[in-house]
C-alpha positions in Angstrom: 154.1 67.7 -129.0 156.8 67.9 -126.9 158.6 70.3 -129.1 155.6 72.7 -128.5 155.8 72.1 -124.6 159.0 72.6 -124.2 158.6 75.9 -126.4 156.0 76.9 -124.2 158.1 76.8 -121.4 161.1 78.5 -122.3 158.5 81.3 -123.6 157.1 81.2 -119.9 160.9 81.4 -118.6 161.6 84.4 -121.0 158.6 86.4 -119.5 159.5 86.1 -116.0 162.8 87.0 -116.7 166.0 85.6 -116.3 166.2 83.0 -113.6 168.2 84.1 -110.0 171.9 83.7 -110.0 173.3 82.2 -106.2 174.0 86.3 -105.3 170.0 86.6 -105.1 169.3 83.6 -103.6 171.6 85.0 -100.4 170.1 84.3 -96.8 169.0 87.8 -95.6 170.5 89.6 -93.0 169.7 88.1 -89.3 170.3 90.5 -86.1 169.2 92.8 -83.3 169.4 92.5 -79.6 169.4 90.0 -77.2 168.1 90.6 -73.3 166.9 88.5 -70.7 163.3 88.7 -72.6 164.6 86.9 -75.6 166.0 88.2 -79.1 164.6 91.2 -80.8 165.4 91.1 -84.3 166.1 93.8 -86.6 166.1 94.8 -90.2 169.7 95.8 -91.3 169.0 99.8 -91.2 167.2 99.8 -87.6 170.7 97.6 -87.1 173.5 99.8 -88.0 172.9 102.7 -85.7 173.5 100.5 -83.0 177.0 100.2 -83.8 177.8 103.4 -82.9 176.7 102.1 -79.4 179.4 101.8 -76.1 179.8 98.2 -75.6 181.7 96.2 -72.5 185.5 97.2 -71.4 188.2 95.9 -73.8 185.7 95.8 -76.5 185.9 98.5 -79.5 183.0 97.8 -82.5 183.7 99.7 -86.0 181.1 99.4 -88.7 183.0 99.4 -92.2 181.1 100.5 -95.0 182.3 100.4 -98.7 181.0 99.9 -102.3 182.7 96.6 -101.7 180.9 95.7 -98.8 179.8 95.6 -95.3 181.5 94.9 -92.0 181.1 95.0 -88.5 184.7 94.5 -86.9 185.3 94.3 -82.9 188.9 95.2 -81.6 189.5 93.5 -78.4 192.2 93.7 -75.4 193.8 90.5 -74.7 195.2 91.5 -71.8 192.0 92.6 -70.2 189.5 89.5 -72.1 190.2 85.6 -71.1 189.7 83.8 -75.0 188.6 80.3 -75.2 186.1 78.0 -77.2 182.6 76.8 -76.4 182.1 73.6 -78.0 180.2 70.4 -78.2 183.0 68.7 -75.3 181.0 70.2 -72.7 177.7 70.8 -74.5 176.4 68.0 -76.0 173.3 69.6 -78.2 175.6 72.5 -79.2 176.5 75.7 -78.0 174.5 79.2 -79.1 174.7 82.8 -78.8 171.8 82.8 -76.9 172.9 80.3 -74.3 176.4 81.1 -74.1 175.7 85.1 -73.7 173.9 83.9 -70.9 176.4 84.3 -68.9 176.7 88.0 -67.9 181.1 87.6 -68.1 180.7 87.0 -71.5 181.4 89.6 -73.9 181.7 87.8 -77.3 180.9 84.7 -78.8 181.9 84.6 -82.3 181.3 81.5 -84.8 181.7 79.2 -86.4 183.6 76.1 -86.9 183.3 74.1 -90.1 181.1 71.3 -89.8 179.1 68.3 -92.0 176.1 69.0 -94.0 174.0 66.2 -93.0 175.3 66.5 -89.1 175.6 70.2 -88.1 177.3 68.9 -84.5 180.0 67.0 -86.4 183.0 68.8 -86.6 185.6 69.1 -90.3 188.8 68.5 -88.6 190.2 69.4 -85.6 188.5 70.8 -82.5 190.4 70.7 -79.0 189.3 72.6 -76.1 191.7 73.1 -73.5 193.4 70.2 -74.2 191.0 67.3 -74.6 190.9 66.4 -78.7 187.0 66.5 -79.8 187.8 65.9 -83.4 191.3 64.9 -84.9 193.2 66.9 -87.6 192.1 67.0 -91.2 195.6 66.7 -93.1 193.5 67.4 -96.8 191.0 70.2 -96.6 190.6 73.6 -94.4 194.4 74.5 -94.6 194.6 76.5 -91.0 194.3 75.8 -87.4 192.7 78.7 -84.9 194.6 78.3 -81.8 193.2 79.7 -79.0 195.2 80.7 -74.9 193.8 82.8 -72.6 195.4 85.9 -73.7 196.7 84.9 -77.2 195.2 84.2 -80.1 197.3 82.3 -83.4 197.3 80.8 -86.8 199.2 77.9 -88.3 199.1 75.7 -91.1 197.7 73.0 -90.4 200.4 70.6 -91.1 202.5 72.8 -88.4 200.4 72.6 -86.1 201.3 70.2 -82.5 198.8 70.0 -79.6 201.1 71.3 -77.4 200.8 75.1 -79.2 197.6 76.1 -77.8 194.8 74.5 -75.5 192.2 75.1 -77.4 192.2 75.5 -81.3 189.5 74.5 -83.9 191.0 74.0 -88.3 189.4 77.3 -90.4 190.0 78.5 -93.6 191.0 79.9 -96.3 193.4 81.9 -94.7 192.6 85.3 -95.9 195.5 87.5 -95.0 198.7 85.0 -94.4 202.1 87.3 -92.6 201.0 90.8 -93.4 199.5 90.3 -96.7 196.2 89.0 -98.8 196.4 85.6 -99.5 192.8 85.2 -101.8 193.1 85.2 -105.3 191.2 87.7 -107.3 189.0 84.8 -108.6 187.4 84.8 -105.9 185.5 87.2 -107.0 183.8 85.2 -109.4 182.2 83.0 -106.7 179.0 83.4 -104.7 179.1 85.6 -102.0 178.1 84.5 -98.6 178.0 86.0 -95.6 180.9 85.5 -93.5 182.8 85.4 -89.5 186.8 85.9 -89.2 189.0 86.4 -86.8 192.3 87.5 -86.9 196.0 88.2 -84.8 197.3 91.3 -84.3 199.6 91.2 -81.0 198.0 91.9 -78.1 194.8 92.7 -80.0 192.2 90.3 -81.8 190.3 91.0 -84.7 186.7 89.8 -84.5 184.2 90.6 -88.1 181.2 89.4 -89.4 179.1 90.6 -92.4 176.5 92.8 -92.7 176.0 91.6 -96.5 176.9 88.9 -98.5 180.4 89.2 -99.3 183.7 87.3 -101.2 186.8 87.1 -99.2 189.0 88.8 -101.2 186.4 92.0 -100.5 186.6 91.0 -97.1 190.9 90.5 -97.0 191.4 93.7 -98.5 188.8 95.7 -96.5 190.4 94.7 -93.2 194.0 95.1 -94.3 192.7 98.7 -95.5 191.2 98.8 -91.5 194.0 97.5 -89.7 196.3 100.0 -91.5 193.7 103.2 -90.1 193.6 101.8 -86.6 197.3 101.4 -86.2 197.0 97.4 -86.4 200.0 95.2 -86.7 197.7 92.3 -88.0 199.4 89.9 -89.4 196.4 86.3 -90.2 192.9 86.4 -90.4 191.4 83.2 -91.1 188.0 82.7 -92.2 185.4 80.7 -90.1 182.3 78.8 -91.4 179.9 81.4 -93.3 177.1 81.6 -94.6 174.4 80.1 -91.9 177.2 79.3 -89.8 178.5 83.2 -89.3 177.8 84.3 -86.0 179.3 87.6 -84.0 177.6 88.6 -80.4 178.8 91.7 -78.2 178.0 92.7 -74.8 177.2 96.5 -75.3 178.0 98.6 -71.5 174.1 98.5 -70.6 174.7 94.5 -70.3 172.3 93.2 -73.3 173.7 91.8 -76.4 173.5 93.0 -80.3 174.1 90.4 -82.3 174.4 89.3 -86.3 173.6 85.8 -87.6 170.8 83.1 -85.6 170.9 83.6 -82.2 169.8 80.4 -81.7 171.3 77.7 -83.9 172.7 75.4 -82.0 177.0 74.5 -83.0 179.7 72.6 -82.6 181.8 75.2 -81.3 182.2 78.8 -81.0 185.4 81.5 -80.2 184.3 83.5 -77.4 185.8 86.1 -74.7 185.0 86.7 -71.2 185.9 88.8 -68.3 187.5 87.5 -65.4 186.1 89.4 -62.7 183.3 87.2 -62.7 184.8 84.3 -63.9 182.3 82.8 -66.6 182.8 79.2 -66.7 183.6 77.6 -70.0 
């Protein structure tokens, strides 16, 4: 009897086709426009044209489309803007796109730092904000540290990080580009693709990117290096932040509202941000 049931079960599966692969199970795109009325969610087809809009001073938004994937890439002039990390030290219930972008002086947020599976507000590895240690560095695990100063970004190996290097920092990884070269092996293409959020250091400019489709890090790295070369950007480091549901990018448009990718209301342990110093955004 058990053999008959097993044969029937296999027949049903065969009739229904192959079980969905991990790539087919990936979360769908989330994005839209956020203003004082709340978040307007848009499908990816309606979202894409908005990437050609005008944005806040110091911000350029580019739409990179290729058979390997699709990216929104923000190039920010760090001489005009101030950078920082917002996190659970001042926001015990976490930070979100909606919360941070309620400050009109804030022009960009990107997230997020890696967290534990069981507690979304417990950082995995280093989180340091304005000189205060929120979570200690892990010597085994994510191998890069993203350092953030007012007008400067940097990426260092986690074993070389010292507290005095940057006032704010978070542990991340892997390093997608290191010393200007792609540092992801082609075998990454055999893994499951995810939505991604990344930060690149390009001298006096910062690169902030998010995917509009699930992508492999190898493909993301290739596209970002090609983009940097075409834009005459000297990007020496690009580091991966937490992806999938943690991946968030939001930029302020010239008219004042916000274009966002990812869930604007999900609370996170930390997010990288840029703001205009003119209005004195609070951290």
